[in-house]
C-alpha positions in Angstrom: 99.6 98.0 88.8 102.5 99.8 90.4 101.8 98.2 93.8 101.2 94.8 92.1 104.4 94.9 90.0 106.4 96.1 93.1 104.9 93.4 95.3 105.6 90.7 92.7 109.2 91.8 92.2 109.7 91.9 96.0 108.2 88.4 96.4 110.6 86.8 93.9 113.6 88.7 95.2 116.7 86.8 96.3 117.1 89.2 99.2 115.3 87.3 102.0 113.8 90.3 103.9 112.5 91.8 100.7 111.0 88.5 99.7 109.3 88.3 103.1 108.0 91.8 102.7 106.5 91.1 99.3 104.9 87.8 100.3 103.7 89.2 103.5 102.0 92.1 101.7 100.3 89.7 99.3 99.2 87.3 102.1 98.0 89.9 104.6 96.1 92.2 102.3 94.4 89.4 100.4 93.4 87.8 103.7 91.7 90.8 105.1 88.1 91.6 104.0 88.0 94.7 101.7 85.5 96.5 103.8 87.5 96.0 107.0 90.6 97.3 105.3 88.8 100.3 103.9 87.5 101.2 107.3 90.8 100.7 109.2 93.4 101.8 106.8 91.9 105.1 105.7 91.3 106.2 109.3 94.8 105.1 110.3 96.4 106.8 107.4 94.5 110.0 107.9 95.3 110.1 111.6 99.0 109.2 110.9 99.3 112.2 108.6 97.7 114.5 111.1 99.8 113.1 113.9 103.1 113.9 112.0 101.8 117.4 111.1 100.8 117.9 114.7 104.3 117.1 116.0 105.8 119.5 113.5 103.4 122.4 113.7 102.3 122.2 117.3 105.3 121.1 119.5 104.0 122.9 122.5 100.7 121.0 122.6 100.3 119.5 126.1 96.9 117.8 125.8 96.5 114.1 124.9 95.7 113.4 121.3 93.5 110.5 122.3 90.5 111.6 124.3 88.2 108.6 124.5 87.2 107.7 121.0 88.2 111.1 119.6 91.5 112.0 117.9 92.1 115.7 118.5 95.0 117.7 117.0 95.6 121.4 116.7 93.9 123.3 113.9 97.1 123.8 112.0 97.7 120.1 111.8 94.3 119.3 110.3 94.4 117.6 106.9 93.1 119.4 105.0 92.7 122.6 106.9 89.2 123.6 108.1 89.2 126.8 106.0 90.3 125.0 102.8 88.0 125.2 99.8 85.6 122.4 99.3 87.5 121.0 96.3 90.5 120.5 98.5 88.5 118.3 100.9 87.0 116.3 98.0 90.4 115.9 96.3 92.0 114.7 99.6 89.2 112.2 100.2 89.4 110.9 96.6 93.2 110.6 96.8 92.9 108.5 100.0 90.3 106.3 98.2 92.5 105.8 95.2 95.5 104.9 97.4 93.4 102.5 99.4 92.1 100.8 96.2 95.6 100.6 94.9 97.0 98.9 98.0 94.1 96.4 98.3 93.9 95.4 94.6 97.6 95.8 94.2 98.0 92.8 96.5 95.8 90.7 94.2 97.6 92.0 91.1 100.9 91.1 92.8 99.8 87.6 93.3 98.7 87.3 89.6 102.0 88.8 88.3 104.1 86.6 90.7 102.4 83.5 89.3 102.8 84.7 85.7 106.5 85.3 86.3 106.8 81.7 87.6 104.9 80.4 84.6 107.5 81.7 82.0 109.5 78.6 81.0 112.8 78.5 82.8 114.8 77.5 79.7 113.9 80.9 78.3 115.8 82.6 81.1 118.7 80.1 81.0 119.1 80.8 77.3 119.3 84.6 78.0 121.9 84.0 80.7 123.9 81.7 78.4 124.0 84.6 75.8 125.6 86.8 78.5 122.6 88.8 79.6 122.8 90.2 83.1 119.9 89.3 85.6 118.5 92.8 85.0 118.5 92.4 81.2 117.0 88.9 81.5 114.2 90.2 83.7 113.2 93.2 81.5 113.9 91.8 78.0 112.8 88.1 78.4 110.8 87.6 81.6 108.5 90.7 81.6 107.5 90.6 77.9 106.5 87.0 78.1 104.8 87.0 81.5 102.0 89.4 80.4 100.5 86.5 78.4 100.0 84.5 81.5 99.0 87.5 83.7 96.4 89.1 81.5 93.5 86.7 82.2 93.9 87.2 85.9 94.4 90.9 85.6 91.3 91.1 83.4 89.2 89.3 86.1 90.7 91.6 88.7 89.7 94.7 86.6 86.1 93.4 86.5 86.1 93.0 90.2 87.5 96.4 90.7 84.8 98.0 88.6 82.1 96.3 90.7 83.9 97.3 94.0 83.8 101.0 93.4 80.6 101.4 95.5 82.8 100.8 98.5 83.8 104.5 98.1 80.8 105.5 100.1 82.6 104.1 103.2 85.2 106.9 102.6 82.6 109.6 102.1 83.2 109.8 98.3 80.0 110.3 96.3 80.2 107.7 93.5 77.7 106.9 90.8 75.7 104.5 93.1 75.4 107.2 95.7 74.0 109.7 93.1 71.6 107.1 91.7 70.1 106.6 95.2 70.0 110.4 95.9 68.5 111.4 92.6 66.0 108.6 92.5 64.7 108.9 96.1 61.4 110.6 96.6 62.6 112.7 99.5 66.3 113.4 99.9 68.0 116.2 102.0 69.6 117.6 98.9 66.6 117.9 96.6 63.7 118.9 98.7 62.8 121.7 96.3 62.2 119.2 93.5 59.8 116.5 94.8 59.0 113.5 92.6 57.9 109.9 93.1 60.4 107.2 94.0 62.4 106.6 90.8 65.2 104.6 92.4 64.2 101.5 90.5 64.7 103.3 87.1 68.0 104.9 88.2 69.4 101.6 89.4 68.2 99.9 86.2 70.1 102.5 84.2 73.1 101.8 86.5 72.8 98.1 85.7 72.9 98.8 82.0 75.9 101.2 82.5 77.9 98.5 84.4 77.0 95.9 81.8 78.1 98.1 78.9 81.3 99.1 80.8 82.3 95.5 81.5 81.5 94.5 77.9 83.7 97.2 76.6 86.4 96.1 79.0 86.1 92.5 77.7 86.6 93.7 74.1 89.7 95.8 75.0 91.2 93.0 77.0 90.5 90.5 74.2 92.3 92.7 71.7 95.3 93.1 74.1 95.5 89.4 74.6 95.5 88.7 70.8 98.3 91.3 70.4 100.4 89.8 73.2 100.0 86.1 72.1 101.1 86.9 68.6 104.2 84.9 68.0 104.2 83.4 71.5 104.6 79.7 72.2 101.2 79.5 73.8 97.8 78.0 72.8 96.6 81.5 71.8 99.7 82.1 69.7 99.4 78.7 68.1 95.8 79.3 67.2 96.7 82.6 65.5 99.5 80.9 63.6 97.2 78.2 62.3 94.6 80.9 61.3 97.2 82.7 59.2 98.4 79.5 57.4 
């Protein structure tokens, strides 16, 4: 949501370079397949961090960093360090995954929020300006509270897609629930050779199916309640339906 709100604000900015940046972010990230972005961005980000650390910590290094397909930096520049505890490695990988998901789905959220901001009736903003509100006050007190009504359906769909996209974490080496269903259900896995059992993957994935259905259903209930709360008193079809139900 932070990336989405920032991208939407940049896209509607009156500063031309900032508007180009926001619209370019939305167009480029939405136009690249998720799996390609995950494979490229995480590797590039990880190597970029190590490159900066390498320049700071190992200024006397005289060997090329690119050696064929390998990217080699000094041991002090590794991120995380080779002697770091296992939880540090897992936290670092998980943080990269969260950042990548935020950037990818933030672009879709930015497009939804940008459209929702444009959907707020212009007379509402003009009335606020006529009462002497500054552009900042008009944005935060009039535009933002009303645009959520238009944005929530799109954000709800985006949330559902995000739930189903989490198995992409395996591309980043993060062991998600789908990974463990496959590992625990397999008859022979490298982790559980001491506990042989038949192939139970069908049952594990069936339980996973039920889990995802329950999770998405719970999300639908929460989103529906949020929508009813936001449309209360609003000049929308949902707000009008609530008004008629109360009279």
